[in-house]
N, C-alpha and C positions, 0 to 999 in steps of 0.2 A: 729393498725395504718396503713393507706394506704401507701404502698411503694412509696417513693419519696416525701411524704408530709413533711413539716417542723416540727420540734419539737414544742410542745405546748409552748406558751409564750404570749407576748403581743398580744391582739386581732388584732391590726392593722398590725401586722407582719405576720399573719397566711395566708396560702394559701387560695384561695377563688375562687368562681364562680362569674363572673360579669354578671349581667343582664342589657342589654342595650335596651332601649325602642325606637322603631320607630313607632310613632302613627300619624295618620292623613294623609292628602294629602301631597305629596312630591313636594312642590311648592316654598318654600322659600330658596333662595340661601344662605342667611346668616345662617339659621338654619342648612342646610346641611353642610356648611363649618365648623360650630362648631361641628356637629356630626362626621365629618371626623377627626377633630383634636382629639376628644375624643377616637375614635376608634384607631387612631395611638398610643395614650397614653396607651390604653389597651394592644395593641400588645407588647409594650415595658415593661409593668409592670410585673416584675417577680413574684409578689404575685398572679397575676391572672393566674390560671392554665387552665381555660376553660371559654368560653363566651356563654351566651344564648342571642340571638337577639329576643326580644319580638316584633312581628310585628302585627300591626293592621292598615292597610293602603289600600286605594283603588287605590294607584298609584299616578301619577302626571307627572311632567316634565320628558321626556325621558332622557335628559342629566343628571339631578340631580339624577334620579334613578340609572343610570349607575355609577355615582360618588360613591354612597353609596355601590353599588354592589362591585366595585373595592376595596373600603376601607375594606369591610368585608372579601373579598378574602385575602387581606394582613394580616389581623388578623389571618385568618385560616392557614397561612403559619408558624405562630409562636406557635399556640395552638389550641385545638379543638374548633369548633364553632357549636352550635346547634341553629336552628331557631324554634321559637314557634309562630304559627299563632293563635293569640288570638281570633279574630273574622273574619276579612277578610284579605287575602293576595292576592290582585288582581293586575294584570298588573304590574306596577312598584313596587308595594308592594310585588308581588310574585317574581319579579326579585331580590329584596333585599333578600328575604328569601332563594332563590336558591343559593346565594353565600355561605351559610353555608354548612358544611359537611353533616349534617342531618337535616331534617325538621319534626317537630311534629305538629299535628293539631287535634282538636276535630272532630268527625265524622260530626258535623253540621257546622263547619267552612266553609267559602266560599274561594275557591282557584282557581287560574288560571287567566282567562280573558286575555290571551296572545294576544296582538294585538297593533295596533298603531292608533291614531286619530290625525289629524291635524285640528285645529280650528282657525277661524278668523271671527270676526264680520263684517257685511256689513251694514253700516248706511247711504248709499247714499240717500235713500228715506227720512229718518228722517232729514238729512241735507237740502234737498230740501224744506221740509215742513217749516223749521225754517228760510229759506232764507240764508243758509250758503253754499258758494262755496269754493273749495280748489284749490289754485294755487300751482303747482308743477314744480320745476326746477330740473332735475335729470341728472346724467351722469351714463349710464348703463341701458340697456334695461329692466332689471328685478329689478331695484333698489327699486321700490315701490310696488312690487308684493304682499306683505302681508299687505298692508295698507287698512283700513276699509272704505275709502270713495268711493270705486268703486268695481264693480264685477271683478273677475279674468278673464283674457283672456283664450282662449283655450290652448295657448302655456304655460301660467302660470300654468294652471291646470295640464298639462302634467309634468311640472317640479316638482310640488308639489307631484304628484303621484310617480315620481322617488325617491324623498326624502323619502316619506312614505314607499316605498318598501325597501329602504336601511335600514331604522330603523327597519322595520319588520324582515328582514333577520338577522339583528344583534341580535335582541331579541331571535329569534329561535336558533341562534348559541350559545348564552350564556346559554340558558336553556338546550339545548342538551348536551353541554359540562359539565355543572354542575350536571345534573341528569343522565349522561351516557346513554342517549337515542339516538336513531337514529333520525337525523334531519327530516327525512321524517315523522316519527311518531309525532314529536313535531309540525310539520306543520299541521298535521291533527287535533291536539288539538287547534291550534292557530287560532281560529275563533272568538275570543273575548268572547267566552262563559265561564262562571264560573261554578265550580263544587263543590259538597259537599266534605268535607274532606275524607269521606269514599270512594267516587268515585275517588278522586285524588290519594289516596293510590293505588287503583287498576291500575290506569294509570301510576304509577311511578312518579307522580309529588311531592309526599311527601313520607317519610319513615315509619312513625309510627302514629297511632292514640293515642291521649292522651292529657292531660292538661299540665299546667306549671310544676307540680310536676314530670310528666313523662319526660319533657325536662330537668329538673334539675337533675333527676336521670341519664339520659343519659350523660349529661355533666360531672357529677361526675365520672361516670365510665370511660368515654373517657379521662378525664384529670387526673384520679387517684388522686382525691382531695375530701376531705369531703365536705358535703353540707353546707359550710359557704358562704352565699350569700351577695353580695354587689350590690345594685341597682345604676346604673349610669344613671343620667338624665341630659340633657342639661338645661342650665339656661332658665327659662321661659321668654318669651318676656314681655316687659313693659305692654302692653295691657292685657296680661294674668294675670300678677301680680296684676294689679289694679282691675280687675273684678274677679268674682268668678271663680273657676277652670273650671266649665262647660261653663259659659258665655264667659270666655276668649278664650277657645278653639273654641267655636262657632264663636266668632268674628274674630279670626285669620283665620279660615276656610272660612268665608264669604269674608274677604278681599282677600285671595288667589284666591277664585273663581271669584271675580269681576276682579282682575288683569288678570286672564287667559282668561276672556271673552273679555276684552278690547284690548288685544294684541294677535296676532297670535302666536301659539305655537304648538310644536310637543309633544305629550303626550303618555306615556304608562299608559293608564287609561281606 
């Protein structure tokens, strides 16, 4: 018996490893809020002795990615947390994984893409073609700077560049702190490029090469707990429940993509 483990008894009272899944683009505020609540509950659950964060995400909203990062850091203050990059852990997805104490990925997984992108559609020509003009009454010089009905001014482009650089520096700071790397080295990696898991290990962006079993073994050892696993999943959205699992996930991804295109956003993606 592993020291510190509870005595055998009812299965729902035994110590366990919780596997928490973070899949897909990080673009839904409602989903991230639910994930944060579940992570807080895992931190407080005395039956959970270690947590594996199963990541398969290309990133998404910069703010929401940082919300998840912070929530995972808080879990790590209570118990060991290991991240497993299933397929891709890119940009905001990598930020989420870097909140764990250790990161495991297959040699062929895609890791990194540290960088920032600010997007906003410009539909001025389309509006002119359909005969639509926009009347704007504003207070504040930059109040409508992210609106799609006109091109940004040179001053607005400069303001957006300042915001972009601030988010970029913050990303580098988080990764450098989490991975115990020199910020100058992280900045060299932070070109938006993604790397194979094998290369990422050489760079210090992950700790070990392996699959989910390797991540569970690591969590078991770090938490001094047998490999009794509980999978923790957020409730599926109504659209995903009505459609097939694949179709629902695709529809949710499509809706998030459309929303991100219609509204200006800052993304770790």
